[in-house]
C-alpha positions as CSV (number, residue, x, y, z in Angstrom):
1,X,-32.4,61.9,-29.9
2,X,-35.4,63.4,-28.1
3,X,-34.8,65.6,-25.0
4,X,-36.9,63.4,-22.8
5,X,-34.8,60.4,-23.8
6,X,-31.6,62.2,-23.0
7,X,-33.0,63.2,-19.6
8,X,-33.9,59.5,-18.8
9,X,-30.5,58.4,-20.0
10,X,-28.7,60.9,-17.8
11,X,-30.7,59.9,-14.7
12,X,-29.8,56.3,-15.3
13,X,-26.2,57.3,-15.7
14,X,-26.3,59.3,-12.5
15,X,-28.1,56.7,-10.3
16,X,-26.7,53.5,-12.0
17,X,-30.2,51.9,-11.9
18,X,-33.4,51.9,-13.9
19,X,-35.6,51.7,-10.9
20,X,-33.8,54.4,-9.0
21,X,-34.0,56.7,-12.1
22,X,-37.7,55.9,-12.4
23,X,-38.3,56.8,-8.8
24,X,-36.5,60.1,-9.1
25,X,-38.4,61.0,-12.4
26,X,-41.8,59.6,-11.2
27,X,-42.0,57.5,-14.4
28,X,-42.5,53.8,-14.9
29,X,-39.3,51.7,-15.1
30,X,-40.5,50.1,-18.3
31,X,-40.8,53.5,-20.0
32,X,-37.2,54.4,-19.2
33,X,-36.0,51.0,-20.3
34,X,-37.7,51.4,-23.7
35,X,-36.1,54.9,-24.2
36,X,-32.6,53.5,-23.3
37,X,-33.1,50.6,-25.7
38,X,-34.2,53.0,-28.5
39,X,-31.1,55.1,-28.0
40,X,-28.9,52.1,-28.2
41,X,-30.6,50.9,-31.3
42,X,-30.4,54.3,-32.9
43,X,-26.7,54.6,-32.2
44,X,-25.9,51.0,-32.9
45,X,-24.0,50.4,-29.7
46,X,-24.6,49.6,-26.0
47,X,-24.6,52.6,-23.7
48,X,-24.5,50.7,-20.5
49,X,-22.9,47.5,-19.2
50,X,-25.7,45.7,-17.3
51,X,-24.1,44.4,-14.1
52,X,-25.6,42.7,-11.0
53,X,-24.9,45.8,-8.9
54,X,-26.2,48.3,-11.5
55,X,-25.7,49.8,-14.9
56,X,-22.3,51.3,-15.8
57,X,-21.6,53.6,-18.7
58,X,-19.7,52.1,-21.6
59,X,-17.1,54.3,-23.5
60,X,-19.9,55.2,-25.9
61,X,-22.2,56.0,-23.0
62,X,-19.7,58.3,-21.5
63,X,-19.4,60.2,-24.8
64,X,-23.2,60.5,-25.0
65,X,-23.4,61.6,-21.3
66,X,-21.0,64.4,-21.9
67,X,-23.0,65.7,-24.9
68,X,-26.4,65.1,-23.2
69,X,-25.4,67.1,-20.1
70,X,-24.4,70.1,-22.3
71,X,-27.6,69.8,-24.4
72,X,-30.0,69.6,-21.4
73,X,-28.2,72.5,-19.6
74,X,-28.1,74.7,-22.7
75,X,-31.7,74.0,-23.4
76,X,-32.7,75.2,-20.0
77,X,-30.5,78.3,-20.4
78,X,-32.0,79.2,-23.8
79,X,-35.5,79.1,-22.3
80,X,-34.3,81.5,-19.5
81,X,-32.8,83.9,-22.0
82,X,-35.9,83.9,-24.2
83,X,-38.1,84.6,-21.1
84,X,-35.7,87.5,-20.3
85,X,-36.4,89.0,-23.7
86,X,-40.1,88.9,-23.1
87,X,-39.8,90.4,-19.6
88,X,-40.9,87.1,-18.1
89,X,-37.5,86.2,-16.5
90,X,-37.3,84.6,-13.1
91,X,-34.4,85.6,-10.9
92,X,-31.1,84.4,-12.3
93,X,-29.2,81.7,-10.4
94,X,-25.5,81.1,-10.5
95,X,-24.2,77.8,-9.0
96,X,-20.7,77.7,-7.7
97,X,-18.5,74.8,-6.5
98,X,-15.6,75.9,-4.4
99,X,-13.1,74.5,-1.9
100,X,-13.4,75.7,1.7
101,X,-10.6,78.2,1.7
102,X,-12.2,80.1,-1.1
103,X,-15.6,80.0,0.6
104,X,-14.4,81.6,3.8
105,X,-14.3,85.2,2.6
106,X,-13.3,85.5,-1.1
107,X,-16.4,84.1,-2.7
108,X,-18.9,85.9,-0.3
109,X,-17.1,89.2,-1.0
110,X,-17.3,88.6,-4.8
111,X,-21.1,87.7,-4.6
112,X,-21.8,90.8,-2.4
113,X,-20.0,93.1,-4.9
114,X,-21.9,91.6,-7.9
115,X,-25.3,91.8,-6.2
116,X,-24.8,95.5,-5.5
117,X,-25.2,96.0,-9.2
118,X,-27.6,93.1,-9.9
119,X,-29.6,92.5,-6.7
120,X,-31.9,90.1,-8.6
121,X,-29.2,87.5,-8.9
122,X,-29.2,84.5,-6.7
123,X,-26.2,82.3,-5.8
124,X,-25.9,78.7,-4.7
125,X,-22.4,78.0,-3.2
126,X,-21.4,74.4,-2.6
127,X,-18.3,73.8,-0.5
128,X,-16.6,70.6,-1.3
129,X,-13.2,68.8,-1.8
130,X,-11.1,69.6,-4.9
131,X,-12.1,66.3,-6.6
132,X,-15.8,67.0,-5.9
133,X,-15.5,70.4,-7.5
134,X,-14.2,68.9,-10.7
135,X,-16.9,66.2,-10.8
136,X,-19.7,68.8,-10.2
137,X,-18.3,70.9,-13.1
138,X,-18.0,67.9,-15.4
139,X,-21.6,66.8,-14.7
140,X,-23.0,70.3,-14.9
141,X,-24.2,70.5,-11.3
142,X,-22.4,73.9,-11.0
143,X,-21.7,76.5,-13.6
144,X,-18.3,77.6,-12.2
145,X,-15.8,75.7,-10.1
146,X,-12.9,77.2,-8.1
147,X,-10.4,74.8,-6.7
148,X,-6.7,74.1,-6.0
149,X,-5.3,71.4,-8.3
150,X,-2.2,69.3,-8.3
151,X,-2.9,67.5,-11.7
152,X,-4.9,68.1,-14.9
153,X,-8.5,66.8,-15.2
154,X,-10.6,65.8,-18.3
155,X,-14.0,67.2,-19.1
156,X,-13.4,70.7,-17.9
157,X,-12.3,74.0,-19.4
158,X,-9.7,76.0,-17.4
159,X,-10.9,79.6,-17.7
160,X,-8.1,80.9,-15.5
161,X,-5.1,79.3,-13.8
162,X,-2.2,80.5,-11.7
163,X,0.5,78.9,-9.6
164,X,-0.2,80.0,-6.0
165,X,2.2,79.8,-3.1
166,X,1.2,79.1,0.5
167,X,2.2,81.3,3.4
168,X,2.5,80.8,7.1
169,X,0.1,82.7,9.4
170,X,-0.3,83.1,13.2
171,X,-1.9,85.3,15.8
172,X,-0.6,88.8,15.9
173,X,1.2,88.2,19.2
174,X,3.0,85.1,18.1
175,X,6.7,85.3,18.7
176,X,7.5,84.5,15.1
177,X,5.5,87.5,13.8
178,X,7.9,90.4,13.1
179,X,10.9,88.2,13.7
180,X,12.0,88.3,10.1
181,X,12.1,85.4,7.6
182,X,12.1,81.9,9.2
183,X,12.5,78.4,8.0
184,X,10.1,75.5,8.2
185,X,12.3,73.9,10.7
186,X,12.0,76.9,13.0
187,X,8.2,76.9,12.6
188,X,8.0,73.2,13.3
189,X,9.3,73.9,16.8
190,X,6.0,75.7,17.6
191,X,2.5,74.2,17.7
192,X,0.9,73.7,14.3
193,X,-2.7,73.9,13.2
194,X,-3.2,72.6,9.7
195,X,-5.9,71.1,7.5
196,X,-6.1,67.3,7.1
197,X,-5.0,65.2,4.2
198,X,-8.1,66.0,2.2
199,X,-6.7,69.5,1.5
200,X,-4.1,70.0,-1.3
201,X,-2.1,72.3,1.0
202,X,-1.6,69.5,3.5
203,X,-0.6,67.1,0.8
204,X,2.1,69.3,-0.7
205,X,3.2,70.3,2.9
206,X,3.6,66.6,3.8
207,X,5.6,65.9,0.6
208,X,7.8,68.9,1.2
209,X,8.6,68.0,4.8
210,X,9.3,64.4,3.9
211,X,12.0,65.5,1.5
212,X,13.5,67.6,4.2
213,X,13.2,65.0,7.0
214,X,10.9,67.2,9.0
215,X,8.3,65.3,11.1
216,X,5.2,67.3,11.7
217,X,3.0,66.6,14.7
218,X,0.2,69.2,14.5
219,X,-1.5,70.3,17.7
220,X,-4.7,70.5,15.6
221,X,-5.6,68.8,12.4
222,X,-9.0,69.5,10.9
223,X,-11.0,69.4,7.7
224,X,-12.5,72.8,8.7
225,X,-10.4,75.9,7.9
226,X,-12.4,78.2,10.2
227,X,-11.5,75.9,13.2
228,X,-7.8,76.0,12.2
229,X,-7.8,79.8,11.9
230,X,-9.6,80.4,15.1
231,X,-7.3,78.1,17.0
232,X,-4.3,80.1,15.7
233,X,-5.9,83.3,16.9
234,X,-6.3,81.9,20.4
235,X,-2.8,80.7,21.0
236,X,0.7,80.1,19.8
237,X,-0.1,77.9,16.7
238,X,1.0,78.5,13.2
239,X,-0.8,77.4,10.0
240,X,-0.1,77.2,6.3
241,X,-2.6,78.4,3.7
242,X,-2.9,80.4,0.5
243,X,-3.3,84.1,1.1
244,X,-6.7,84.2,-0.7
245,X,-8.1,81.9,2.0
246,X,-7.2,84.1,4.9
247,X,-6.8,87.6,3.5
248,X,-10.0,88.8,5.3
249,X,-8.5,87.7,8.7
250,X,-5.2,89.4,7.9
251,X,-6.9,92.5,6.6
252,X,-9.1,92.7,9.8
253,X,-6.0,92.3,12.0
254,X,-6.9,88.9,13.3
255,X,-3.9,87.0,11.9
256,X,-0.5,88.1,10.7
257,X,1.9,86.7,8.1
258,X,5.0,84.8,9.3
259,X,7.5,85.5,6.5
260,X,9.3,82.4,5.1
261,X,12.8,82.1,3.8
262,X,11.6,79.7,1.1
263,X,10.3,81.1,-2.1
264,X,7.4,79.7,-4.2
265,X,6.5,77.6,-1.1
266,X,4.0,74.8,-1.4
267,X,2.8,75.9,-4.9
268,X,-0.5,74.6,-6.2
269,X,-2.6,75.6,-9.2
270,X,-5.6,77.8,-8.4
271,X,-8.1,77.2,-11.2
272,X,-11.4,78.6,-12.4
273,X,-13.3,75.8,-14.2
274,X,-16.4,75.4,-16.4
275,X,-17.8,72.3,-18.2
276,X,-15.9,71.6,-21.4
277,X,-17.9,72.9,-24.4
278,X,-20.7,74.4,-22.3
279,X,-22.1,77.8,-23.3
280,X,-22.8,79.8,-20.2
281,X,-25.6,82.4,-19.8
282,X,-24.6,86.0,-20.2
283,X,-25.0,86.8,-16.5
284,X,-22.8,83.9,-15.5
285,X,-20.2,85.0,-18.0
286,X,-20.3,88.5,-16.5
287,X,-19.7,87.1,-13.0
288,X,-16.9,84.8,-14.4
289,X,-15.2,87.9,-15.9
290,X,-15.5,89.8,-12.6
291,X,-14.0,86.8,-10.8
292,X,-11.0,86.6,-13.0
293,X,-10.4,90.3,-12.8
294,X,-10.3,90.1,-9.0
295,X,-8.0,87.1,-9.1
296,X,-5.6,89.1,-11.3
297,X,-5.4,92.0,-8.8
298,X,-2.0,92.1,-7.1
299,X,-3.4,92.0,-3.5
300,X,-5.6,89.0,-4.0
301,X,-3.1,86.2,-4.0
302,X,-0.1,87.8,-2.3
303,X,0.0,89.4,1.2
304,X,1.5,92.9,1.7
305,X,4.6,91.7,3.5
306,X,6.2,94.0,6.1
307,X,9.7,95.4,5.4
308,X,11.2,92.8,7.8
309,X,10.1,90.0,5.5
310,X,12.6,91.2,2.9
311,X,15.6,90.8,5.2
312,X,17.5,87.6,4.6
313,X,21.0,86.2,5.6
314,X,23.5,89.0,6.3
315,X,20.9,91.7,5.8
316,X,18.8,90.2,8.6
317,X,21.9,89.9,10.9
318,X,22.8,93.5,10.3
319,X,19.3,94.7,11.0
320,X,19.5,92.9,14.4
321,X,22.9,94.3,15.3
322,X,22.9,97.8,13.7
323,X,23.9,99.1,10.3
324,X,27.6,98.3,11.0
325,X,27.0,94.6,11.4
326,X,28.0,92.4,14.4
327,X,30.4,93.8,16.9
């Protein structure tokens, strides 16, 4: 299988059309068609189902596409590493696919710290939905994916995974801040600002509230986390998010944690993904290692809760009425 044939095959798989692939590659449609036919003859099986609305990969085609993506990517990476040995290396590029919460502050801070040591490195950060992150990793459009997941996916290698709870956050002057642990029912009596159903935190929140008979009517529902957080800063709204998504705002004194009575609340899996079977360049592996080290740090995923957050039940009642308890 020649590299050019694999590239033609991948472009047809990506576009679903011989003519569209030919247009993107600036090659005659007949030339691509011949290459696909030769591949199918060599392998002894159809790689595409020819349908009126386009070409769809067969099972054999999907297997070849997985191999071809790795082969093409690793070929490009070998060329870059050989050039680096001869001193003819261009600036390295690391492509990341992340969900929005991770793109707000965590990823920019990681990139900044890495470039302090390697200023020649360039980064391309694509912000997308959890499903899109997985697809981009599977197809080799990004080297590393960071996303929250509710179910396992094929075609990816999980380099790091951790169950992560969500927390409640509000502006520093919100009446629930410093009040001690509260329930979701108590929070629901205040205005809410939450992400829409495209976010995993919203999906697990809706499922949780449905089991408790709690009806949520958010004052603001948005696909944009920055809008939600700013709305909470301006007024009496509360939001739910993982700590890693808002830790910069908490650290800078813009938002505060509203302690919850529930433990392991709205858990999702935070995952670091790469393409299954793909060999990453050394610099990308170095950044991946730095990423995992930071995620393992105790203050990355969990907020430093104030002492009041530890008071529950009788302890909380005693703290409100004095050490001797209620009079």
